C-alpha positions in Angstrom: -27.7 -2.3 7.4 -26.4 1.2 6.8 -27.0 4.3 8.9 -27.2 7.8 7.6 -24.2 10.0 7.8 -24.2 12.6 10.5 -22.2 15.7 11.0 -21.2 15.0 14.6 -18.2 13.2 15.9 -19.4 12.5 19.4 -17.6 10.2 21.8 -20.0 7.3 20.8 -18.6 7.5 17.3 -14.9 7.3 18.4 -12.6 4.4 19.3 -10.9 5.7 22.4 -9.5 2.9 24.6 -6.3 1.0 24.0 -8.3 -2.3 24.1 -10.6 -1.2 21.3 -7.6 -0.2 19.1 -5.8 -3.5 20.0 -8.7 -5.6 19.0 -8.9 -3.9 15.6 -5.2 -4.2 15.0 -5.3 -8.0 15.7 -7.4 -8.3 12.5 -6.0 -8.4 9.0 -6.1 -5.1 7.2 -9.1 -4.8 4.9 -7.8 -2.1 2.6 -4.5 -0.4 1.8 -3.8 2.7 -0.1 -0.6 4.6 -0.9 -0.4 6.1 2.6 -3.1 4.4 4.8 -4.1 1.0 6.1 -7.7 0.4 7.1 -8.7 -2.1 9.8 -12.4 -3.0 10.1 -14.3 -5.1 12.5 -18.1 -5.4 13.1 -19.5 -3.9 16.3 -22.8 -4.3 18.2 -23.6 -0.6 18.3 -26.0 1.5 16.3 -23.3 3.4 14.4 -19.8 3.1 13.0 -16.8 4.2 15.1 -13.5 5.7 14.0 -10.0 5.5 15.4 -7.1 7.3 13.7 -3.4 6.5 14.3 -0.8 9.0 12.8 2.7 8.3 13.9 5.2 11.0 14.3 7.8 9.2 12.2 5.5 9.3 9.2 4.3 12.9 9.7 7.0 14.7 11.7 5.1 18.0 12.2 2.1 18.3 14.5 0.3 20.5 11.9 0.5 17.7 9.3 -0.6 15.0 11.8 -3.6 17.2 12.8 -4.5 17.9 9.2 -4.5 14.1 8.5 -6.8 13.5 11.4 -9.1 16.3 10.5 -9.5 15.1 6.9 -10.0 11.5 8.1 -12.7 12.6 10.5 -14.4 14.7 7.8 -14.5 11.8 5.3 -15.7 9.5 8.0 -18.6 11.8 8.9 -19.7 12.1 5.3 -19.6 8.4 4.7 -22.6 6.1 5.2 -21.1 3.1 7.0 -22.7 0.0 8.6 -22.1 -0.7 12.3 -18.3 -1.3 12.2 -15.2 -0.1 13.9 -12.7 1.5 11.5 -9.1 2.2 12.4 -7.2 4.2 9.9 -3.4 4.1 10.3 -0.9 6.2 8.4 1.6 3.6 7.0 4.1 5.6 4.9 5.6 9.1 5.2 3.5 11.9 3.9 6.1 14.7 3.9 9.4 15.7 5.5 10.4 18.5 7.8 12.0 20.2 4.8 8.7 20.5 2.8 5.6 22.4 3.6 3.7 21.2 6.6 0.4 21.1 4.8 -1.1 22.4 1.5 -4.3 22.1 -0.4 -2.8 19.5 -2.8 -1.8 17.3 0.1 -5.3 17.5 1.6 -6.9 16.6 -1.8 -4.7 13.6 -2.3 -5.3 12.3 1.2 -9.1 12.9 0.8 -9.2 10.8 -2.4 -7.3 8.0 -0.7 -9.6 8.1 2.3 -12.7 8.2 0.2 -11.6 5.0 -1.5 -10.9 3.3 1.8 -14.2 4.2 3.3 -16.1 3.2 0.1 -14.5 -0.2 0.4 -15.5 -0.4 4.1 -19.2 0.1 3.1 -19.3 -3.4 1.8 -20.2 -6.1 4.3 -17.2 -7.0 6.5 -17.7 -10.8 6.2 -17.7 -11.0 2.4 -14.8 -12.7 0.8 -14.2 -10.0 -1.7 -13.2 -7.4 0.9 -9.7 -8.7 1.2 -8.9 -10.1 -2.2 -9.3 -8.3 -5.5 -10.6 -5.0 -4.1 -7.4 -4.5 -2.1 -5.4 -4.0 -5.3 -7.9 -1.5 -6.6 -7.5 0.8 -3.6 -3.8 0.4 -3.5 -3.2 2.4 -6.7 -2.8 6.0 -5.7 -5.2 8.4 -7.3 -2.9 11.4 -6.9 0.6 11.7 -5.7 1.5 13.8 -2.7 3.6 16.8 -3.7 7.3 16.6 -2.8 9.0 19.3 -0.8 8.8 22.7 -2.6 6.2 21.7 -5.1 2.8 23.4 -5.3 -0.5 22.3 -6.8 
């Protein structure tokens, strides 16, 4: 059962409490990409919910962390997902303090990765294929994040 994508990101579409994040992290990751890990679990609500975890050690600047969260929320809002809880966690460094805080090529690369993750989450959570062969398909980065000083 899928629900239409909406443009809002109301509190009912967010994972906000520590217990909700913890219950998602107890599960095995469903998908991995070059920079992200996606945890998914079914919920009993009428819509999908999103939680985003961006550690300071992987994105040292607040501008970068906020950009990652903004792009993640945008992709989530545009996706048609079943009633699931999605937690997206940044798992590898995106850039350093020496490089630019954010740029259009960084946003594009992250958006491509997130689109692949959410496309994989659209499949039923209980199916056996969600954690096997499909994980390797999403792990191959579509675009590389530019190094410090590079431009798109």
